[in-house]
LUMMI-307545 format. One record per residue (C-alpha): x, y, z; residue number from 1. Coordinates in steps of 0.1 Angstrom, whole numbers. Example, Ala and Ser with C-alpha at 12.3 -4.5 7.8 and 13.67 -1.06 7.14 Angstrom:
BEGIN
+-------+-------+-------+------+
|  east | north |    up | resi |
+-------+-------+-------+------+
|   123 |   -45 |    78 |    1 |
|   137 |   -11 |    71 |    2 |
+-------+-------+-------+------+
REM end
This chain:
BEGIN
+-------+-------+-------+------+
|  east | north |    up | resi |
+-------+-------+-------+------+
|    69 |   271 |  -287 |    1 |
|    39 |   283 |  -304 |    2 |
|     6 |   262 |  -305 |    3 |
|   -21 |   265 |  -330 |    4 |
|   -54 |   271 |  -316 |    5 |
|   -70 |   240 |  -329 |    6 |
|   -45 |   218 |  -314 |    7 |
|   -60 |   190 |  -291 |    8 |
|   -40 |   192 |  -260 |    9 |
|   -58 |   166 |  -238 |   10 |
|   -66 |   134 |  -253 |   11 |
|  -102 |   129 |  -260 |   12 |
|  -110 |   165 |  -254 |   13 |
|  -122 |   192 |  -281 |   14 |
|   -99 |   221 |  -271 |   15 |
|  -112 |   242 |  -303 |   16 |
|  -148 |   237 |  -291 |   17 |
|  -139 |   246 |  -256 |   18 |
|  -122 |   279 |  -266 |   19 |
|  -148 |   289 |  -290 |   20 |
|  -177 |   285 |  -263 |   21 |
|  -157 |   300 |  -235 |   22 |
|  -149 |   331 |  -258 |   23 |
|  -184 |   333 |  -271 |   24 |
|  -196 |   333 |  -234 |   25 |
|  -172 |   361 |  -222 |   26 |
|  -173 |   383 |  -255 |   27 |
|  -210 |   385 |  -260 |   28 |
|  -227 |   399 |  -291 |   29 |
|  -206 |   430 |  -291 |   30 |
|  -170 |   416 |  -282 |   31 |
|  -147 |   435 |  -258 |   32 |
|  -159 |   471 |  -260 |   33 |
|  -134 |   485 |  -236 |   34 |
|  -104 |   474 |  -254 |   35 |
|  -121 |   483 |  -290 |   36 |
|  -127 |   518 |  -274 |   37 |
|   -92 |   524 |  -254 |   38 |
|   -66 |   503 |  -274 |   39 |
|   -56 |   512 |  -311 |   40 |
|   -63 |   485 |  -336 |   41 |
|   -28 |   480 |  -344 |   42 |
|   -14 |   484 |  -310 |   43 |
|    11 |   454 |  -298 |   44 |
|    15 |   440 |  -264 |   45 |
|    40 |   418 |  -248 |   46 |
|    31 |   402 |  -216 |   47 |
|    43 |   376 |  -191 |   48 |
|    21 |   351 |  -173 |   49 |
|    32 |   345 |  -139 |   50 |
|    23 |   327 |  -106 |   51 |
|    22 |   348 |   -74 |   52 |
|    24 |   316 |   -53 |   53 |
|    44 |   282 |   -54 |   54 |
|    22 |   259 |   -74 |   55 |
|    19 |   229 |   -99 |   56 |
|    12 |   240 |  -132 |   57 |
|   -16 |   229 |  -154 |   58 |
|   -34 |   243 |  -185 |   59 |
|    -7 |   264 |  -201 |   60 |
|   -13 |   250 |  -236 |   61 |
|   -51 |   257 |  -232 |   62 |
|   -40 |   293 |  -223 |   63 |
|   -19 |   295 |  -254 |   64 |
|   -50 |   283 |  -276 |   65 |
|   -72 |   311 |  -262 |   66 |
|   -46 |   337 |  -274 |   67 |
|   -42 |   318 |  -307 |   68 |
|   -78 |   318 |  -312 |   69 |
|   -78 |   356 |  -313 |   70 |
|   -44 |   363 |  -329 |   71 |
|   -32 |   333 |  -349 |   72 |
|     1 |   352 |  -355 |   73 |
|     9 |   359 |  -318 |   74 |
|    42 |   344 |  -306 |   75 |
|    40 |   321 |  -275 |   76 |
|    70 |   312 |  -257 |   77 |
|    63 |   285 |  -227 |   78 |
|    87 |   293 |  -196 |   79 |
|    72 |   261 |  -178 |   80 |
|    54 |   229 |  -186 |   81 |
|    22 |   213 |  -172 |   82 |
|    34 |   192 |  -143 |   83 |
|    62 |   214 |  -134 |   84 |
|    65 |   226 |   -95 |   85 |
|    73 |   262 |   -97 |   86 |
|    82 |   287 |   -70 |   87 |
|    61 |   321 |   -62 |   88 |
|    72 |   348 |   -89 |   89 |
|    80 |   320 |  -116 |   90 |
|    70 |   333 |  -153 |   91 |
|    49 |   306 |  -171 |   92 |
|    46 |   320 |  -206 |   93 |
|    53 |   350 |  -227 |   94 |
|    30 |   363 |  -253 |   95 |
|    35 |   389 |  -279 |   96 |
|     8 |   399 |  -304 |   97 |
|   -21 |   423 |  -311 |   98 |
|   -32 |   441 |  -279 |   99 |
|   -67 |   440 |  -283 |  100 |
|   -69 |   403 |  -291 |  101 |
|   -46 |   392 |  -261 |  102 |
|   -65 |   416 |  -235 |  103 |
|   -98 |   401 |  -249 |  104 |
|   -85 |   365 |  -242 |  105 |
|   -70 |   373 |  -209 |  106 |
|   -96 |   365 |  -186 |  107 |
|  -105 |   330 |  -204 |  108 |
|   -71 |   320 |  -204 |  109 |
|   -63 |   332 |  -170 |  110 |
|   -95 |   316 |  -154 |  111 |
|   -87 |   281 |  -171 |  112 |
|   -51 |   280 |  -159 |  113 |
|   -60 |   293 |  -124 |  114 |
|   -85 |   266 |  -119 |  115 |
|   -64 |   237 |  -131 |  116 |
|   -33 |   249 |  -116 |  117 |
|   -52 |   249 |   -83 |  118 |
|   -64 |   212 |   -87 |  119 |
|   -29 |   202 |   -98 |  120 |
|   -15 |   219 |   -69 |  121 |
|   -37 |   205 |   -42 |  122 |
|   -33 |   170 |   -57 |  123 |
|     5 |   173 |   -53 |  124 |
|    -1 |   179 |   -16 |  125 |
|   -19 |   148 |   -12 |  126 |
|     6 |   128 |   -34 |  127 |
|    32 |   143 |   -12 |  128 |
|    16 |   132 |    19 |  129 |
|    13 |    96 |    11 |  130 |
|    49 |    94 |    -5 |  131 |
|    66 |    62 |     7 |  132 |
|    34 |    43 |    16 |  133 |
|    29 |    25 |   -16 |  134 |
|    -8 |    37 |   -17 |  135 |
|   -20 |    52 |   -51 |  136 |
|   -41 |    86 |   -48 |  137 |
|   -72 |    84 |   -71 |  138 |
|   -95 |   112 |   -83 |  139 |
|  -133 |   107 |   -87 |  140 |
|  -162 |   118 |  -109 |  141 |
|  -170 |   147 |   -85 |  142 |
|  -161 |   172 |  -112 |  143 |
|  -180 |   202 |  -126 |  144 |
|  -202 |   194 |  -153 |  145 |
|  -183 |   197 |  -186 |  146 |
|  -151 |   201 |  -173 |  147 |
|  -143 |   164 |  -163 |  148 |
|  -116 |   158 |  -190 |  149 |
|   -99 |   190 |  -180 |  150 |
|  -100 |   185 |  -140 |  151 |
|   -88 |   147 |  -145 |  152 |
|   -61 |   160 |  -168 |  153 |
|   -51 |   186 |  -139 |  154 |
|   -50 |   156 |  -112 |  155 |
|   -25 |   135 |  -136 |  156 |
|    -6 |   168 |  -135 |  157 |
|    -3 |   167 |   -96 |  158 |
|     5 |   130 |   -98 |  159 |
|   -29 |   112 |   -92 |  160 |
|   -41 |    83 |  -114 |  161 |
|   -75 |    89 |  -128 |  162 |
|  -102 |    67 |  -116 |  163 |
|  -132 |    61 |  -143 |  164 |
|  -139 |    87 |  -163 |  165 |
|  -174 |    77 |  -172 |  166 |
|  -201 |    54 |  -160 |  167 |
|  -195 |    31 |  -190 |  168 |
|  -158 |    28 |  -186 |  169 |
|  -159 |    12 |  -151 |  170 |
|  -182 |   -10 |  -129 |  171 |
|  -188 |     2 |   -92 |  172 |
|  -214 |   -12 |   -72 |  173 |
|  -222 |    14 |   -43 |  174 |
|  -247 |    13 |   -14 |  175 |
|  -278 |    22 |   -31 |  176 |
|  -271 |    -4 |   -58 |  177 |
|  -268 |   -30 |   -29 |  178 |
|  -298 |   -17 |   -10 |  179 |
|  -320 |   -21 |   -44 |  180 |
|  -303 |   -53 |   -54 |  181 |
|  -311 |   -67 |   -20 |  182 |
|  -275 |   -73 |    -8 |  183 |
|  -238 |   -74 |   -15 |  184 |
|  -238 |  -109 |   -28 |  185 |
|  -267 |  -107 |   -51 |  186 |
|  -253 |   -74 |   -66 |  187 |
|  -221 |   -85 |   -73 |  188 |
|  -234 |  -117 |   -90 |  189 |
|  -257 |  -100 |  -113 |  190 |
|  -227 |   -78 |  -125 |  191 |
|  -206 |  -108 |  -131 |  192 |
|  -237 |  -128 |  -148 |  193 |
|  -238 |   -96 |  -172 |  194 |
|  -202 |  -103 |  -182 |  195 |
|  -187 |   -74 |  -163 |  196 |
|  -151 |   -70 |  -155 |  197 |
|  -133 |   -54 |  -130 |  198 |
|  -162 |   -50 |  -104 |  199 |
|  -155 |   -27 |   -78 |  200 |
|  -179 |   -30 |   -46 |  201 |
|  -183 |    -6 |   -20 |  202 |
|  -186 |   -19 |    16 |  203 |
|  -187 |     1 |    48 |  204 |
|  -187 |   -28 |    72 |  205 |
|  -166 |   -59 |    77 |  206 |
|  -194 |   -84 |    75 |  207 |
|  -199 |   -72 |    38 |  208 |
|  -164 |   -84 |    28 |  209 |
|  -170 |  -122 |    27 |  210 |
|  -199 |  -121 |     5 |  211 |
|  -186 |   -97 |   -18 |  212 |
|  -153 |  -120 |   -23 |  213 |
|  -174 |  -149 |   -25 |  214 |
|  -194 |  -136 |   -53 |  215 |
|  -164 |  -128 |   -73 |  216 |
|  -157 |   -90 |   -65 |  217 |
|  -124 |   -77 |   -82 |  218 |
|  -116 |   -48 |   -58 |  219 |
|  -134 |   -37 |   -26 |  220 |
|  -139 |     1 |   -19 |  221 |
|  -138 |     3 |    21 |  222 |
|  -160 |    35 |    26 |  223 |
|  -159 |    56 |    55 |  224 |
|  -136 |    35 |    76 |  225 |
|  -111 |    50 |   102 |  226 |
|   -75 |    37 |   102 |  227 |
|   -82 |     9 |   130 |  228 |
|  -112 |    -6 |   109 |  229 |
|   -94 |    -5 |    75 |  230 |
|   -63 |   -24 |    91 |  231 |
|   -88 |   -50 |   102 |  232 |
|  -105 |   -50 |    66 |  233 |
|   -69 |   -54 |    50 |  234 |
|   -60 |   -82 |    71 |  235 |
|   -95 |  -100 |    65 |  236 |
|   -90 |   -95 |    26 |  237 |
|   -56 |  -107 |    28 |  238 |
|   -43 |   -94 |    -6 |  239 |
|   -71 |  -115 |   -25 |  240 |
|   -82 |   -84 |   -44 |  241 |
|   -70 |   -48 |   -45 |  242 |
|   -84 |   -23 |   -18 |  243 |
|   -96 |    12 |   -21 |  244 |
|  -102 |    36 |    10 |  245 |
|  -126 |    63 |     4 |  246 |
|  -145 |    91 |    27 |  247 |
|  -132 |   111 |    55 |  248 |
|  -100 |   117 |    37 |  249 |
|   -83 |   149 |    39 |  250 |
|   -45 |   164 |    42 |  251 |
|   -46 |   156 |    80 |  252 |
|   -61 |   120 |    79 |  253 |
|   -44 |   107 |    44 |  254 |
|   -13 |    96 |    57 |  255 |
|   -26 |    73 |    84 |  256 |
|   -51 |    59 |    60 |  257 |
|   -21 |    51 |    34 |  258 |
|    -4 |    35 |    64 |  259 |
|   -30 |     8 |    68 |  260 |
|   -20 |   -11 |    36 |  261 |
|   -47 |    -1 |    13 |  262 |
|   -40 |    -1 |   -24 |  263 |
|   -55 |    32 |   -36 |  264 |
|   -72 |    61 |   -19 |  265 |
|   -98 |    80 |   -35 |  266 |
|  -103 |   119 |   -28 |  267 |
|  -131 |   139 |   -41 |  268 |
|  -115 |   170 |   -25 |  269 |
|   -89 |   173 |   -51 |  270 |
|  -114 |   186 |   -76 |  271 |
|  -144 |   196 |   -55 |  272 |
|  -123 |   216 |   -30 |  273 |
|   -92 |   231 |   -51 |  274 |
|   -89 |   268 |   -47 |  275 |
|   -79 |   288 |   -80 |  276 |
|   -41 |   295 |   -82 |  277 |
|   -31 |   331 |   -80 |  278 |
|   -18 |   338 |  -115 |  279 |
|   -16 |   369 |  -135 |  280 |
|    -7 |   383 |  -168 |  281 |
|    14 |   414 |  -166 |  282 |
|    26 |   439 |  -190 |  283 |
|    62 |   433 |  -199 |  284 |
+-------+-------+-------+------+
REM end
Protein backbone atom coordinates (compact mmCIF):
# COMPACT_ATOMS: atom_id res chain seq x y z
CA UNK A 1 0.00 0.00 0.00
CA UNK A 2 1.56 3.30 -1.09
CA UNK A 3 0.70 6.63 0.51
CA UNK A 4 1.14 10.05 -1.13
CA UNK A 5 3.03 12.50 1.04
CA UNK A 6 0.17 15.00 1.07
CA UNK A 7 -2.45 12.63 2.44
CA UNK A 8 -4.10 13.54 5.73
CA UNK A 9 -3.67 10.42 7.81
CA UNK A 10 -5.15 11.85 11.03
CA UNK A 11 -8.39 13.82 11.11
CA UNK A 12 -7.77 17.50 11.71
CA UNK A 13 -4.00 17.19 11.35
CA UNK A 14 -2.00 18.74 8.51
CA UNK A 15 0.36 15.91 7.67
CA UNK A 16 2.02 17.72 4.77
CA UNK A 17 2.87 20.75 6.92
CA UNK A 18 4.20 18.54 9.73
CA UNK A 19 6.36 16.51 7.37
CA UNK A 20 7.70 19.62 5.64
CA UNK A 21 8.57 21.41 8.90
CA UNK A 22 10.17 18.32 10.43
CA UNK A 23 12.34 17.64 7.40
CA UNK A 24 13.34 21.30 7.17
CA UNK A 25 14.43 21.22 10.82
CA UNK A 26 16.52 18.10 10.25
CA UNK A 27 18.01 18.98 6.87
CA UNK A 28 18.93 22.58 7.62
CA UNK A 29 20.18 24.77 4.79
CA UNK A 30 22.60 22.28 3.24
CA UNK A 31 20.60 19.07 3.33
CA UNK A 32 22.03 15.64 4.15
CA UNK A 33 25.67 16.32 3.35
CA UNK A 34 26.75 12.84 4.45
CA UNK A 35 24.44 10.98 2.09
CA UNK A 36 25.25 13.40 -0.72
CA UNK A 37 28.98 12.69 -0.33
CA UNK A 38 28.85 8.95 0.30
CA UNK A 39 25.86 7.64 -1.67
CA UNK A 40 25.76 7.78 -5.51
CA UNK A 41 22.87 9.89 -6.77
CA UNK A 42 21.19 6.98 -8.55
CA UNK A 43 21.77 4.33 -5.87
CA UNK A 44 18.74 2.34 -4.77
CA UNK A 45 17.87 1.13 -1.28
CA UNK A 46 15.52 -1.52 0.02
CA UNK A 47 14.99 -1.36 3.77
CA UNK A 48 12.67 -2.83 6.37
CA UNK A 49 11.36 -1.00 9.42
CA UNK A 50 11.09 -3.42 12.33
CA UNK A 51 10.41 -3.45 16.05
CA UNK A 52 12.97 -4.79 18.49
CA UNK A 53 10.38 -5.12 21.29
CA UNK A 54 6.72 -6.18 21.57
CA UNK A 55 4.75 -3.00 20.80
CA UNK A 56 1.42 -1.55 19.77
CA UNK A 57 2.08 0.21 16.48
CA UNK A 58 1.25 3.85 15.78
CA UNK A 59 2.49 6.32 13.17
CA UNK A 60 3.27 4.13 10.17
CA UNK A 61 1.31 6.29 7.69
CA UNK A 62 3.27 9.31 8.92
CA UNK A 63 6.54 7.49 8.37
CA UNK A 64 5.43 6.69 4.84
CA UNK A 65 4.66 10.36 4.28
CA UNK A 66 8.25 11.30 5.20
CA UNK A 67 9.72 8.87 2.69
CA UNK A 68 7.24 9.92 0.00
CA UNK A 69 8.07 13.58 0.56
CA UNK A 70 11.68 13.04 -0.55
CA UNK A 71 11.08 10.25 -3.05
CA UNK A 72 7.56 10.40 -4.47
CA UNK A 73 8.31 7.36 -6.62
CA UNK A 74 9.37 5.10 -3.75
CA UNK A 75 7.45 1.89 -3.12
CA UNK A 76 6.10 1.36 0.37
CA UNK A 77 4.58 -1.89 1.56
CA UNK A 78 2.82 -1.84 4.92
CA UNK A 79 3.47 -5.03 6.87
CA UNK A 80 1.48 -3.94 9.92
CA UNK A 81 -1.27 -1.44 10.69
CA UNK A 82 -1.59 1.21 13.36
CA UNK A 83 -3.22 -0.32 16.43
CA UNK A 84 -1.69 -3.76 15.85
CA UNK A 85 0.05 -5.48 18.75
CA UNK A 86 3.17 -7.08 17.27
CA UNK A 87 5.92 -9.25 18.79
CA UNK A 88 9.60 -8.39 19.03
CA UNK A 89 11.25 -8.73 15.66
CA UNK A 90 8.12 -7.96 13.68
CA UNK A 91 8.55 -6.24 10.32
CA UNK A 92 6.39 -3.13 10.05
CA UNK A 93 7.13 -1.62 6.66
CA UNK A 94 9.24 -2.27 3.55
CA UNK A 95 10.56 0.73 1.59
CA UNK A 96 12.24 0.69 -1.82
CA UNK A 97 13.52 3.82 -3.50
CA UNK A 98 16.29 6.33 -3.99
CA UNK A 99 18.93 5.65 -1.35
CA UNK A 100 19.85 9.28 -0.66
CA UNK A 101 16.21 10.29 -0.22
CA UNK A 102 15.30 7.39 2.05
CA UNK A 103 18.36 7.81 4.25
CA UNK A 104 17.66 11.53 4.58
CA UNK A 105 14.07 10.86 5.69
CA UNK A 106 15.01 7.95 7.96
CA UNK A 107 15.51 9.82 11.25
CA UNK A 108 12.36 11.92 10.96
CA UNK A 109 10.28 8.85 10.11
CA UNK A 110 11.73 6.77 12.92
CA UNK A 111 11.48 9.50 15.54
CA UNK A 112 7.79 9.87 14.82
CA UNK A 113 6.99 6.16 14.81
CA UNK A 114 9.09 5.50 17.91
CA UNK A 115 7.36 8.26 19.87
CA UNK A 116 3.80 7.41 18.84
CA UNK A 117 4.32 3.67 19.17
CA UNK A 118 5.71 4.21 22.66
CA UNK A 119 2.53 6.06 23.63
CA UNK A 120 0.26 3.43 22.07
CA UNK A 121 2.17 0.62 23.78
CA UNK A 122 1.99 2.18 27.25
CA UNK A 123 -1.67 3.05 26.71
CA UNK A 124 -2.48 -0.58 25.88
CA UNK A 125 -0.86 -1.67 29.15
CA UNK A 126 -3.24 0.62 31.06
CA UNK A 127 -6.23 -0.58 29.03
CA UNK A 128 -5.33 -4.20 29.71
CA UNK A 129 -4.90 -3.46 33.42
CA UNK A 130 -8.56 -2.40 33.77
CA UNK A 131 -10.06 -4.99 31.43
CA UNK A 132 -13.36 -6.34 32.70
CA UNK A 133 -14.03 -3.53 35.19
CA UNK A 134 -16.21 -1.43 32.91
CA UNK A 135 -14.05 1.66 33.48
CA UNK A 136 -12.94 3.63 30.42
CA UNK A 137 -9.39 4.97 30.09
CA UNK A 138 -9.11 8.63 29.08
CA UNK A 139 -6.07 10.61 28.01
CA UNK A 140 -5.49 14.26 29.00
CA UNK A 141 -4.20 17.54 27.57
CA UNK A 142 -0.74 16.79 29.02
CA UNK A 143 0.86 16.60 25.60
CA UNK A 144 3.87 18.14 23.91
CA UNK A 145 3.12 21.52 22.30
CA UNK A 146 2.27 21.09 18.65
CA UNK A 147 1.94 17.30 18.91
CA UNK A 148 -1.42 16.94 20.66
CA UNK A 149 -3.31 15.58 17.66
CA UNK A 150 -0.58 13.01 17.05
CA UNK A 151 -0.24 11.94 20.67
CA UNK A 152 -3.98 11.64 21.15
CA UNK A 153 -4.14 9.62 17.94
CA UNK A 154 -1.56 7.29 19.47
CA UNK A 155 -3.59 6.86 22.66
CA UNK A 156 -6.58 5.88 20.53
CA UNK A 157 -4.43 3.29 18.78
CA UNK A 158 -3.60 1.96 22.24
CA UNK A 159 -7.27 1.69 23.16
CA UNK A 160 -7.90 4.86 25.17
CA UNK A 161 -10.70 7.36 24.60
CA UNK A 162 -9.78 10.97 23.95
CA UNK A 163 -10.66 13.52 26.61
CA UNK A 164 -11.15 17.07 25.38
CA UNK A 165 -8.75 18.11 22.63
CA UNK A 166 -8.77 21.82 23.40
CA UNK A 167 -10.05 24.31 25.93
CA UNK A 168 -12.95 25.18 23.65
CA UNK A 169 -14.42 21.71 23.19
CA UNK A 170 -15.17 20.80 26.78
CA UNK A 171 -15.94 22.46 30.10
CA UNK A 172 -13.83 21.45 33.08
CA UNK A 173 -14.02 23.44 36.29
CA UNK A 174 -10.84 22.74 38.25
CA UNK A 175 -9.62 23.73 41.71
CA UNK A 176 -8.22 27.11 40.66
CA UNK A 177 -11.48 28.02 38.89
CA UNK A 178 -13.33 27.09 42.07
CA UNK A 179 -11.00 29.14 44.25
CA UNK A 180 -11.36 32.27 42.13
CA UNK A 181 -15.13 31.83 41.66
CA UNK A 182 -15.69 31.53 45.39
CA UNK A 183 -16.65 27.87 45.64
CA UNK A 184 -17.96 24.85 43.79
CA UNK A 185 -21.57 25.93 43.61
CA UNK A 186 -21.03 29.47 42.26
CA UNK A 187 -18.52 28.17 39.72
CA UNK A 188 -20.94 25.56 38.38
CA UNK A 189 -23.90 27.93 38.37
CA UNK A 190 -21.87 30.49 36.40
CA UNK A 191 -20.99 27.88 33.78
CA UNK A 192 -24.60 26.81 33.49
CA UNK A 193 -25.78 30.42 33.29
CA UNK A 194 -23.39 30.87 30.34
CA UNK A 195 -25.27 28.11 28.54
CA UNK A 196 -22.42 25.60 28.71
CA UNK A 197 -23.24 21.91 28.48
CA UNK A 198 -21.36 18.87 29.70
CA UNK A 199 -19.90 20.64 32.72
CA UNK A 200 -17.19 18.55 34.41
CA UNK A 201 -16.31 19.62 37.95
CA UNK A 202 -13.21 18.63 39.87
CA UNK A 203 -13.78 17.76 43.51
CA UNK A 204 -11.23 16.52 46.00
CA UNK A 205 -13.42 16.11 49.09
CA UNK A 206 -16.74 14.41 49.71
CA UNK A 207 -18.33 17.62 50.97
CA UNK A 208 -17.87 19.26 47.56
CA UNK A 209 -20.06 16.65 45.88
CA UNK A 210 -23.56 17.75 47.03
CA UNK A 211 -23.14 21.42 46.04
CA UNK A 212 -21.67 20.42 42.68
CA UNK A 213 -24.65 18.17 41.96
CA UNK A 214 -27.17 20.69 43.25
CA UNK A 215 -25.71 23.35 40.94
CA UNK A 216 -26.10 21.08 37.91
CA UNK A 217 -22.70 19.47 37.31
CA UNK A 218 -22.88 16.93 34.49
CA UNK A 219 -19.83 14.90 35.55
CA UNK A 220 -17.59 14.83 38.59
CA UNK A 221 -13.82 14.45 38.42
CA UNK A 222 -12.74 12.83 41.68
CA UNK A 223 -9.22 14.15 42.11
CA UNK A 224 -6.46 12.42 44.06
CA UNK A 225 -8.79 10.12 45.99
CA UNK A 226 -7.61 6.70 47.07
CA UNK A 227 -9.76 3.62 46.43
CA UNK A 228 -11.60 3.77 49.77
CA UNK A 229 -12.55 7.42 49.32
CA UNK A 230 -13.49 6.79 45.69
CA UNK A 231 -15.92 4.08 46.78
CA UNK A 232 -17.54 6.52 49.21
CA UNK A 233 -17.76 9.17 46.50
CA UNK A 234 -19.28 6.76 43.97
CA UNK A 235 -21.85 5.66 46.56
CA UNK A 236 -22.70 9.27 47.41
CA UNK A 237 -23.14 10.21 43.75
CA UNK A 238 -25.28 7.09 43.29
CA UNK A 239 -25.24 7.13 39.52
CA UNK A 240 -26.68 10.62 39.16
CA UNK A 241 -23.76 11.67 36.93
CA UNK A 242 -20.73 9.89 35.46
CA UNK A 243 -17.58 9.87 37.55
CA UNK A 244 -13.94 10.26 36.60
CA UNK A 245 -10.95 9.34 38.76
CA UNK A 246 -7.76 11.31 38.28
CA UNK A 247 -4.46 11.75 40.08
CA UNK A 248 -2.13 9.14 41.51
CA UNK A 249 -2.91 6.72 38.71
CA UNK A 250 -0.20 4.33 37.54
CA UNK A 251 -0.01 0.72 36.42
CA UNK A 252 0.20 -0.44 40.04
CA UNK A 253 -2.86 1.52 41.23
CA UNK A 254 -5.21 1.66 38.26
CA UNK A 255 -6.89 -1.73 38.75
CA UNK A 256 -7.94 -0.92 42.32
CA UNK A 257 -9.19 2.48 41.17
CA UNK A 258 -11.22 0.92 38.36
CA UNK A 259 -12.80 -1.56 40.76
CA UNK A 260 -14.32 1.28 42.83
CA UNK A 261 -17.02 1.72 40.19
CA UNK A 262 -15.88 4.97 38.56
CA UNK A 263 -16.98 5.54 34.98
CA UNK A 264 -13.70 6.93 33.66
CA UNK A 265 -10.05 7.08 34.67
CA UNK A 266 -7.90 9.85 33.18
CA UNK A 267 -4.16 9.28 32.98
CA UNK A 268 -1.60 11.89 31.99
CA UNK A 269 1.27 9.39 32.13
CA UNK A 270 0.30 7.72 28.87
CA UNK A 271 1.44 10.81 26.97
CA UNK A 272 3.81 12.39 29.49
CA UNK A 273 5.86 9.36 30.46
CA UNK A 274 5.79 6.89 27.57
CA UNK A 275 9.28 5.77 26.52
CA UNK A 276 10.12 5.70 22.83
CA UNK A 277 9.72 2.30 21.22
CA UNK A 278 12.83 0.55 19.92
CA UNK A 279 12.16 0.56 16.18
CA UNK A 280 14.82 0.58 13.49
CA UNK A 281 15.29 0.68 9.73
CA UNK A 282 17.58 -2.01 8.38
CA UNK A 283 19.07 -2.65 4.95
CA UNK A 284 17.26 -5.56 3.32
